[in-house]
N, C-alpha and C positions, 0 to 999 in steps of 0.2 A: 356532207351529210353526217359524217362522224362528229364534227364540231357541233352541229345542230342538236344531235342526240345528247352530247355532253352538256350543252346549254340547257336542255330540257331537264336533265338530272339536277342542274343547279338552280332550279326554281326555288324561291324562298317560300316561307309559310304563307306570305301574302299571295304570291303567285299561284300556289296550289289551292289556296282558298278561292281565288278567282276562277280557276278551272272547275272546282267542285260546284261553285255557284252557277257557272254557265251550264254545266251538265244537268244540274237540278232544274234550272229554268227550261232547258230543252225537253227534258222528260215531262215536266208539268205542261209545257205547251202542247206536246203530242197527246197527253191524256185529256186535257181540257179543251183542246182545239183552238188555242189562242195563238194567233200568228204574231202578235206584238210581243208576247212573252218569249216566243222563239227567237225573235230578233235580239231581244235583251240578252238571252242566253248565248247567242253567237258572239255578241259584242264582248261579254264577260270572258268567254273562253278564248277569243282571239287576242286579247290584250297580253296575257302571259306568253302566248306563242310568238307574238310579234316582238316582245321584249327579248325572248330567247334568240330570235333570229338576229336582232340588232347586236346583242352581246357577242354572239359567235362570229359575227363579221367584223368585230372590232380588231383592228390590227395595229396596236401600238408597238412601236419599237423603242423599248426602254433599256437603258444600260444601268448596271448597279455596281458600285464600288464600295467595299467594306474595309475599314481599317481598325485594327485593335491597338489600343494604347494602354499598357504595353502588351506584347504577345506572350510574355512569361511572367506570371505573378506567383506569389505564395498564398497559401490558404489563409482566408480572412481578409484579403485585400480586394480592392475594387479595380475593375477593368473598364475602360471607356470604349464604346463602340461608336464609330462615326460612319454614317452611310450617306452616299451621294447617289441620287437618282437623276438621270438625264433622259430627256425625251429627244430621240434622234429621228423621229418621223416627221412628216410634213403637216400633220394635223394635231391639234391640241388634245390632251388626254382629258378624261372625265375625272371626277373625284375618285381618288384611289385609297383603298384600305390596305395598308402595308403591314405584314406580320413577319417578324424575324424570329426564327425558332432557336432555342438553346436548351441544353440539358437541364434537368432538375437540380443538379449540383451547382448550377449558376443562377438559380432563382427563376428559371424559365426565360422566355424571350420577351419581346416587346411588340406592341401594336400602336400604330399611329395613323392618322388620316391626313392625306395630302390633297390640297386643292388642285385645280386644273394646272397642268404643266404645258406651257406654250411650246411650240416647235423650237427645238434647240435650247430650251430652258433647263435649268437644274434646280434641284431641291436638296438641301442638306439637313439631315436629322441626326441626332445623337441620343444615346441612352447609356446607362451603366449597368454592369452585372456584378454581383457579389459572389466571389469564389469561396464557397463554404468548405469544400473538400478537395483534396489533391486528386490529380488525374489528368488525362488528356480529353479535351472536350471539343466537339465540332459545333461551330456556330453557323447556322444556316440549314437548309437553303431559305432564302427569302421568298415569301409568297405574296402575290398581289391579287386582290379581289376586284374584278371588274363587274360593274352592275349598270342597270338601266336607271333613268331618272326616277322611276316610280318604285324602285325596290322590289320588282317582281322576279328578277333573275340575277344571280351572282355566279360568276365563273372565276375560279382560282387558277392562276398561272404562277409558276415557280421559276426562279433563276437556278442555275446549276452551281453557282460559286459557293464554296465552303471554305471556312477559315478554321484553323486549329489553335486552340488556346491551351497552353501547358500551365497547370497549377501545381507548383512544387509544394512540398510540406513546409509548414511553418518552422523556421530554423532559428535557434538561439545563437547569438554571436558569443563565442567563447572568448574569455580573456587570454592574453598571451601567457603561455606557461613554459612550453618546451624550449623556446628560443633563449630562455634565461638559464637553463640548466645544462647538464652534460649531454642531454639528448638532442641538443640543437644541431642542425646540419651545418652550422657555421663555426663550430668550435674547433680549437686546435687539435683536440683529441681525435675527432673524426677525420681531420685532414691527415693525421699521422697514421690512422688505421686504414686509410685508402678509400673511405667512403666518399671523400671529396677530393678532387684532383688538386694538385699543387698549383697555387696561384703564381704561375711562372710568367715572367715577362720575356717575350721574344720580339724579334724585329722582322720587318718586311720592307720591300721597296716602297718608296713614296708614290702615292697616287694622287692625281689631280683632285683637289677638294679636301685632302687631309689637313688637319690642324697642324700648323707649323710648331706648336708647342709640344707636339708629340715626337718631334725629330730627335733621334738618338745620335748625338754628335760624335761620340767615340766610334760607334759602328760605322757612321758615315765616313769618318776619316780613314778607316781601314778598308772599307769597300769601294771608296771613290765615287759613291752616289748617295743620294739622300735616302736614309733609312728611318722608319718611324717605329715607335713602340706598338706592340700588339698584345693586348691583355688576353690571357687564357681564362675563360669563364669556368668557375668551379662546377663540378658535377653536383647534382642534387642527391640528397639521401632518399632512401626508399622507405615506404610505409605500406602496410597492408591492413585493410579493414575487412573483417569477416562479419557477415550479417546472416544469422540463422533465420531463414524465411520459411522453414518447414511449418506446415499447419499444426502438426502435433506439438510443436514447441509453444504455440500460442492458444491452445485449447479452444479453437474454433471461435464462435461468436462471443463468448465471454471475454476473450483476450483481444478483441478488436481495438479497443482503446489503448491497451498496452502496446499493441503492434504499431499504432500510429505514433506513440511516443518514441518507440525504437527507431522508426523511419526518420523522425526528426533528429534524433540523436546521431544517427549515421551521417546525415547531411551536415550537422553542426561540426562533428569531428572531422569529416573529410575536408570541408572548407577551411577549417582552422589549420589543418596540417598543410594544405596547399599554400595558405598565407605564410606559413613559417618555412616554406621552401622545400617541402617534401614532394616526391613523386609517388602518388597514392594508387594502390590497386584495390578495387572494391570486389569482394568475392561473396557470392551467395551460395545457397545449397545446390544451385545448378552449375556451379564451378565456372560461371561466366565472369571473366575478369574485365573490369572497366578501368582503364588507366586514366588517372586524373592528373592534369598538370595545370599550371597557372593560366594557360590559354584554352583549357577544355573544361572549365568548371561547369559550364552549362550542360555538358553531357552528364555530369553527376545528378543535377537537378532533374534532367529528363528521365534518367534511369529510376530515380526515387519516386517520381510522380506516378509510376504505374506498377510499382512493386506490390504484390499481394502474396499471402501465404500459399504455398504450393503443397501438393500431396507427396512430395519426395520423402522417403523414409530415412535416408542416411546422409550424413554430412561428410562421408568418406572422400568423395571427389574434391570437395572444397578444401578439406584438410590437406590432401595431397598437393593441391595447387598452392596452398599456403606455405609449404616448405620452401624456404628462400633458396634461389640459385646461388652459386658460388659468389657471384658478383654482388649479392645483396645480403650477405651475412651481417647480422647486427641490425637489420632493418627493424623499425618499430612495428609492433603488432597491437591492433585494437580489435577486440571481439565484442560484438553486441549479440547477446543470447537471450532467448526466452526461457521457458522452463528447462533446466539442464537435465538431460537424461543421464543415467549412471554410466560412467566411463568417459563422458565427453570432456569433463574438466581435466582428467588425466591425460587425454590425448592432446588437449591444448597446452597443458603445462609443459610438455616435452618439446613444443615448437619454439619456445623462447630461447634465443641464443644467449650465451653468457655476456653480460654487460649491456644487453639490449633492453630498451624500454618496452613494456607490455602492459596493456590496460584492458580490463574486462568489465563490461557493463552487463550485470545480471539483472534482467528485468523480472521482478517478482510479479508474474502474471496474476497470481492469486491476490496480490495487494490491490488490484483494481476491483476485486469482488469479495467473495467470502473467504476468510482465512482458512487455510488447510494446514494442520500441523505436520502431516506427512510431507507436503511440498516444502514447508519451511525447513525441515531436516535435510532434504536433498539440496536446497539452495545453500544452506550453511555448510554442508559437506563440500560442495563445489567451491565455495568461497575459501574454505580452509586449504583445499588442494592447490588452488591457483596462487594463494598468498604464499604458501610454502615454496612455490617455484619461482617467486620473485615478481609475480604479477600484482599490479595495483587494481583492486577490485571495488566496484561500487554496486551495491544492491539497490536498484531503483524501484520505488513504489509510487503510488499516485501522489502527485504534488512535488516530486523530486525535481530540483532545478539543476540541470547538468552544468550550466554556466557557473553556479555557485560552488560546485564541487570540483570543477575541472582543475583549478590551480593545485589543490591538494593531491589529486590523482597524478598529475604530471610531476609533482614534487616527490612523490613516493615511488614512482615507477622506476624499475630497473635498478634497485638497490641490492644487487647480488641476490642472496637467498633470503633477504629480509623485506620482500615486497610487502607493501601495506595496502591501504585503501580505506574505503568506507564500508563498514560492516552491515550485516542485516539488522532488521529491527529487533526490538526487545522480545517479540514473540518467538524469536528463533534462538534465544540464548541457550536454553537447555539443550536444544537439538545440536547447536554448534559445539557445545561442550562434549556431548556424547560422541559426535563425529570425530573429535580430536582425542578421544580416550579419556576425557576428564570425568570425574565422579559426578553423578547427578546431584544437582542442588548446590554444587561447589564451583568456585571459579576455576576455569581451566587455565592452562599455561598461556593462552592467548584468548581472552574473553571476547565475545562478540560485542560490538559497540553500537551505540545509538547512531541513527542516520545523521550524517553531518560531522562526525568525529573521526579523525584519522587514526589508524592503527600505527603506533610508534614502534 
């Protein structure tokens, strides 16, 4: 009975029109005393009721399999969806209207019509989705509309299966830079400082399957049994990436585009450091540390796919977690910041260990909208504070390419007290001069530079 009531609610416009026409004929037959008109009314009204009864008694047993290719994409890419429907009942199905739902960020779902599926038969369909924005999306459930041949009643039934698609931010591939300088985790200087273990050769007893070319004959002669060389793998260097995700640093809705640029920058820096052999910690204002290694890069993409500005007021817990343990002294630091509040640059400047590389990406949130002279002065002051402490600083505005600036940043990072970087735009020159104590209208001891020029 419940299925029949649900089927009556699924009457189409045509079915409801038949019911209305039958009721009108019945009323007219009573008023006019026409028995033939009453028969016509009963016929018209019985058709949609009969169709609802047929549809509610339909018992198709269908199985659905959905496959995403691939399951993780970056924003702007296409993802293919392949669906297989199988009829596992003993009776053939009718014509099916299949609808697979997806979020608006994927361009919506898809609809397609399938002909009759014979018992034990299968039908394969496919469509593509365009991932426009990062995030985690659920695809499904799939709904199938069952109807009668006359289109008087339609009943929707859904599968329960859901698939998750992870859309990571669009990430630039950064050129190799750190591995060529003194900040590389493979340099002799780091080996001597203890960041990387000594590449010492030891021996162990021979095991079945070992390569005979690794037999150490001198040790074998002394031990009286076959001994093979065992290479000790060097330890990896550490790096920490701080990402300020506080909403107050991104000015709400006006800074949404700047925040997306920063998310992409964090992903690009994290992946590049992993490729160069670093063990990376990702820290946000929630002080949640995500450890990234060569085998867990997907975890970084998953983390970045859902990052949003938070109402947290302070970066204190994250700065505390950023202080390196004794075993990670000299670790590389990368900070990606929005609008810098007073005192934040000074707190960050003191976290850089002597001789360590430190890079700061100051995202000029106002550069994505209307220029604000007051904000420009604060950015210039933060730039000067971090530069004096040996940080390489990049002030990023709309159109800034991190891949183009990365070699200069890594080349100037960690030069003792002479850290350089890429300075703020020309609109902040006078503010930068004032923050360093220089006279207004005159060049200061370290003038602000145009974007794309390194401070020497």
